[in-house]
Every structure is written in C-alpha cells, then in structure tokens.
DOTOR-475984 format. One record per atom (N, C-alpha, C, O, CB): residue in one letter; x, y, z. Coordinates in steps of 0.05 Angstrom, whole numbers, padded with zeros to 5 digits, always signed. Glycine has a CB too. Layout:
<atoms>
aXYZ;...
</atoms>
This chain:
<atoms>
x-00496+01316-02147;x-00475+01334-02155;x-00485+01363-02157;x-00507+01368-02167;x-00462+01325-02182;x-00470+01381-02146;x-00477+01410-02147;x-00458+01424-02166;x-00435+01415-02170;x-00475+01422-02119;x-00468+01445-02178;x-00452+01461-02197;x-00450+01490-02187;x-00470+01502-02180;x-00464+01460-02225;x-00426+01500-02188;x-00422+01529-02184;x-00418+01540-02212;x-00404+01528-02228;x-00397+01535-02165;x-00430+01563-02217;x-00427+01575-02243;x-00423+01605-02241;x-00431+01618-02221;x-00452+01569-02261;x-00409+01616-02261;x-00406+01645-02263;x-00416+01654-02290;x-00408+01643-02311;x-00376+01653-02258;x-00433+01674-02290;x-00443+01686-02314;x-00431+01713-02319;x-00426+01728-02300;x-00474+01689-02313;x-00425+01720-02344;x-00418+01747-02351;x-00443+01760-02362;x-00456+01750-02380;x-00394+01747-02373;x-00450+01783-02351;x-00474+01797-02358;x-00469+01820-02378;x-00446+01826-02384;x-00488+01808-02333;x-00490+01831-02389;x-00488+01852-02410;x-00472+01876-02401;x-00460+01890-02418;x-00515+01860-02419;x-00471+01882-02375;x-00455+01905-02365;x-00427+01897-02358;x-00412+01912-02345;x-00469+01918-02341;x-00419+01872-02365;x-00393+01861-02360;x-00389+01853-02331;x-00366+01846-02323;x-00371+01880-02368;x-00410+01853-02315;x-00407+01844-02287;x-00408+01813-02287;x-00416+01801-02307;x-00430+01855-02269;x-00399+01801-02265;x-00399+01772-02262;x-00418+01765-02240;x-00419+01777-02218;x-00370+01762-02256;x-00435+01744-02245;x-00454+01734-02226;x-00447+01706-02219;x-00443+01689-02237;x-00483+01736-02237;x-00446+01699-02194;x-00439+01672-02184;x-00463+01659-02171;x-00476+01672-02155;x-00415+01673-02165;x-00468+01634-02178;x-00491+01620-02167;x-00485+01590-02165;x-00464+01581-02175;x-00516+01625-02183;x-00503+01575-02153;x-00501+01546-02151;x-00528+01534-02158;x-00549+01546-02157;x-00493+01537-02122;x-00527+01509-02167;x-00551+01494-02175;x-00544+01464-02177;x-00521+01456-02178;x-00562+01505-02202;x-00565+01448-02177;x-00562+01419-02182;x-00567+01413-02211;x-00559+01392-02221;x-00581+01403-02164;x-00580+01431-02226;x-00586+01427-02254;x-00577+01452-02270;x-00592+01471-02273;x-00617+01422-02258;x-00552+01451-02279;x-00540+01474-02292;x-00555+01483-02317;x-00560+01507-02321;x-00511+01468-02299;x-00563+01464-02334;x-00577+01471-02359;x-00603+01486-02353;x-00610+01506-02366;x-00582+01446-02375;x-00619+01475-02334;x-00644+01487-02327;x-00640+01515-02316;x-00655+01534-02323;x-00659+01470-02306;x-00620+01518-02298;x-00616+01544-02285;x-00607+01565-02305;x-00616+01588-02303;x-00595+01541-02263;x-00590+01558-02324;x-00581+01578-02344;x-00605+01586-02361;x-00608+01609-02368;x-00558+01566-02361;x-00621+01566-02368;x-00646+01572-02384;x-00664+01591-02369;x-00675+01609-02381;x-00661+01545-02391;x-00667+01587-02343;x-00683+01605-02326;x-00672+01633-02327;x-00687+01652-02331;x-00685+01595-02297;x-00646+01636-02324;x-00633+01662-02325;x-00639+01675-02352;x-00647+01699-02353;x-00603+01660-02320;x-00634+01661-02373;x-00637+01672-02400;x-00666+01680-02407;x-00671+01698-02423;x-00627+01653-02421;x-00685+01666-02394;x-00714+01672-02398;x-00724+01694-02379;x-00748+01700-02379;x-00730+01647-02395;x-00706+01705-02363;x-00714+01726-02344;x-00728+01715-02319;x-00741+01730-02305;x-00732+01745-02357;x-00725+01689-02314;x-00738+01677-02291;x-00718+01672-02268;x-00725+01660-02247;x-00751+01651-02299;x-00693+01681-02271;x-00673+01676-02251;x-00673+01700-02231;x-00694+01711-02225;x-00645+01673-02263;x-00650+01706-02221;x-00648+01728-02202;x-00654+01755-02214;x-00651+01759-02238;x-00620+01728-02189;x-00663+01774-02198;x-00669+01801-02207;x-00644+01814-02218;x-00645+01829-02238;x-00680+01818-02184;x-00621+01809-02205;x-00596+01821-02214;x-00590+01813-02243;x-00583+01830-02260;x-00573+01813-02196;x-00592+01787-02249;x-00586+01778-02276;x-00608+01787-02296;x-00602+01796-02318;x-00585+01746-02277;x-00633+01786-02287;x-00655+01794-02304;x-00652+01822-02315;x-00660+01827-02338;x-00682+01791-02289;x-00641+01840-02299;x-00639+01868-02308;x-00613+01873-02324;x-00608+01895-02333;x-00639+01886-02284;x-00597+01851-02328;x-00572+01855-02343;x-00568+01834-02365;x-00546+01826-02372;x-00548+01852-02323;x-00590+01825-02376;x-00589+01805-02398;x-00579+01819-02423;x-00583+01843-02426;x-00617+01792-02403;x-00567+01804-02442;x-00563+01775-02441;x-00539+01767-02424;x-00524+01784-02415;x-00558+01765-02469;x-00538+01741-02418;x-00516+01731-02402;x-00502+01708-02416;x-00513+01695-02434;x-00527+01721-02375;x-00477+01703-02408;x-00461+01682-02420;x-00448+01667-02398;x-00436+01679-02380;x-00440+01693-02440;x-00449+01641-02398;x-00435+01625-02378;x-00405+01624-02384;x-00397+01618-02406;x-00447+01596-02376;x-00389+01632-02364;x-00360+01634-02369;x-00344+01615-02351;x-00320+01612-02355;x-00351+01662-02364;x-00357+01602-02331;x-00342+01585-02313;x-00361+01566-02299;x-00383+01574-02291;x-00325+01601-02293;x-00352+01541-02295;x-00367+01522-02278;x-00348+01505-02262;x-00325+01500-02270;x-00386+01504-02296;x-00358+01495-02240;x-00344+01475-02223;x-00364+01456-02213;x-00387+01463-02208;x-00329+01489-02199;x-00356+01430-02210;x-00374+01411-02198;x-00365+01407-02169;x-00341+01406-02163;x-00373+01384-02213;x-00385+01405-02151;x-00379+01401-02122;x-00396+01378-02112;x-00417+01372-02122;x-00384+01427-02106;x-00386+01365-02091;x-00398+01341-02080;x-00426+01345-02069;x-00444+01329-02074;x-00380+01330-02059;x-00430+01366-02054;x-00455+01369-02040;x-00462+01399-02037;x-00446+01417-02043;x-00455+01356-02012;x-00485+01404-02026;x-00495+01432-02023;x-00477+01448-02005;x-00471+01472-02011;x-00524+01432-02013;x-00468+01436-01984;x-00451+01450-01965;x-00425+01460-01979;x-00417+01483-01975;x-00444+01432-01941;x-00412+01442-01994;x-00388+01450-02008;x-00393+01472-02028;x-00377+01490-02032;x-00375+01425-02021;x-00416+01469-02042;x-00423+01489-02062;x-00428+01517-02050;x-00419+01537-02060;x-00448+01480-02078;x-00442+01517-02027;x-00447+01542-02013;x-00421+01555-02004;x-00418+01580-02005;x-00466+01538-01990;x-00403+01539-01993;x-00378+01550-01983;x-00361+01562-02006;x-00350+01583-02004;x-00362+01528-01969;x-00360+01547-02029;x-00345+01557-02052;x-00358+01582-02063;x-00344+01600-02071;x-00343+01535-02073;x-00384+01583-02065;x-00398+01606-02075;x-00392+01630-02057;x-00386+01652-02068;x-00429+01601-02075;x-00393+01627-02031;x-00387+01649-02013;x-00358+01658-02016;x-00353+01682-02015;x-00393+01640-01983;x-00340+01639-02019;x-00312+01646-02023;x-00309+01664-02048;x-00296+01685-02047;x-00295+01621-02025;x-00320+01655-02070;x-00316+01670-02096;x-00330+01696-02094;x-00320+01716-02105;x-00327+01653-02119;x-00354+01698-02082;x-00368+01723-02080;x-00353+01743-02063;x-00357+01767-02066;x-00396+01718-02068;x-00336+01734-02046;x-00320+01753-02029;x-00297+01765-02044;x-00285+01784-02035;x-00311+01738-02004;x-00290+01754-02067;x-00267+01763-02082;x-00273+01789-02097;x-00296+01794-02104;x-00258+01742-02102;x-00253+01805-02102;x-00255+01828-02119;x-00257+01819-02148;x-00250+01796-02155;x-00231+01848-02116;x-00267+01836-02166;x-00273+01829-02193;x-00248+01819-02208;x-00249+01800-02223;x-00285+01852-02208;x-00225+01832-02203;x-00200+01824-02218;x-00193+01795-02211;x-00183+01781-02229;x-00177+01842-02211;x-00197+01786-02187;x-00191+01758-02180;x-00211+01739-02194;x-00203+01717-02202;x-00192+01754-02149;x-00236+01747-02195;x-00256+01731-02209;x-00249+01729-02239;x-00252+01708-02251;x-00284+01743-02205;x-00240+01751-02250;x-00232+01751-02278;x-00209+01731-02283;x-00208+01718-02304;x-00224+01779-02287;x-00190+01730-02265;x-00168+01711-02267;x-00179+01682-02267;x-00170+01665-02282;x-00148+01714-02244;x-00199+01677-02250;x-00210+01650-02249;x-00224+01642-02275;x-00221+01620-02284;x-00230+01648-02225;x-00239+01660-02287;x-00254+01654-02311;x-00237+01654-02336;x-00246+01643-02357;x-00277+01673-02314;x-00214+01665-02335;x-00197+01666-02359;x-00181+01640-02363;x-00166+01638-02383;x-00179+01689-02359;
</atoms>
C-alpha cells in the first residue's frame, strides 16, 4: 500500500509526497531528514492522506495534485 500525503509548512505552503511508510516519512520530515523544501520550512503538520494501490497510482496522483494551484489544494485538505 502506498500513501499520498500533504503537509502544511510553517510558511503556510503545502507539500505533497508519497511513501510506503507514512509514520516513518513524517518522522523524517520533522527531524529535518526529509526534503530540502520541508527542512527549511519546519515545523510541519500532516493535513491530508490517501491510500493508493501501487507506486504507479501514487505517482500519478502526486503529479496530479502538484499540478493544482494552491486554492484547489486547500479545498482538498479542508
């Protein structure tokens, strides 16, 4: 099972990612071991998750959400 997640960062931006182990990945982000983008905008809060069947589906959904403008992402997380 793959997880898509969205984090709200300290500057109020939204970060979208995928992982097979959501708990581990969020811990990495919070410890500054995740992406450079998140690391420079800590703290972060998880605001949305989805479960997907496989890596391919997760990558497609991640790309779809990343292509959206922020207001559409805000609608999704609310």
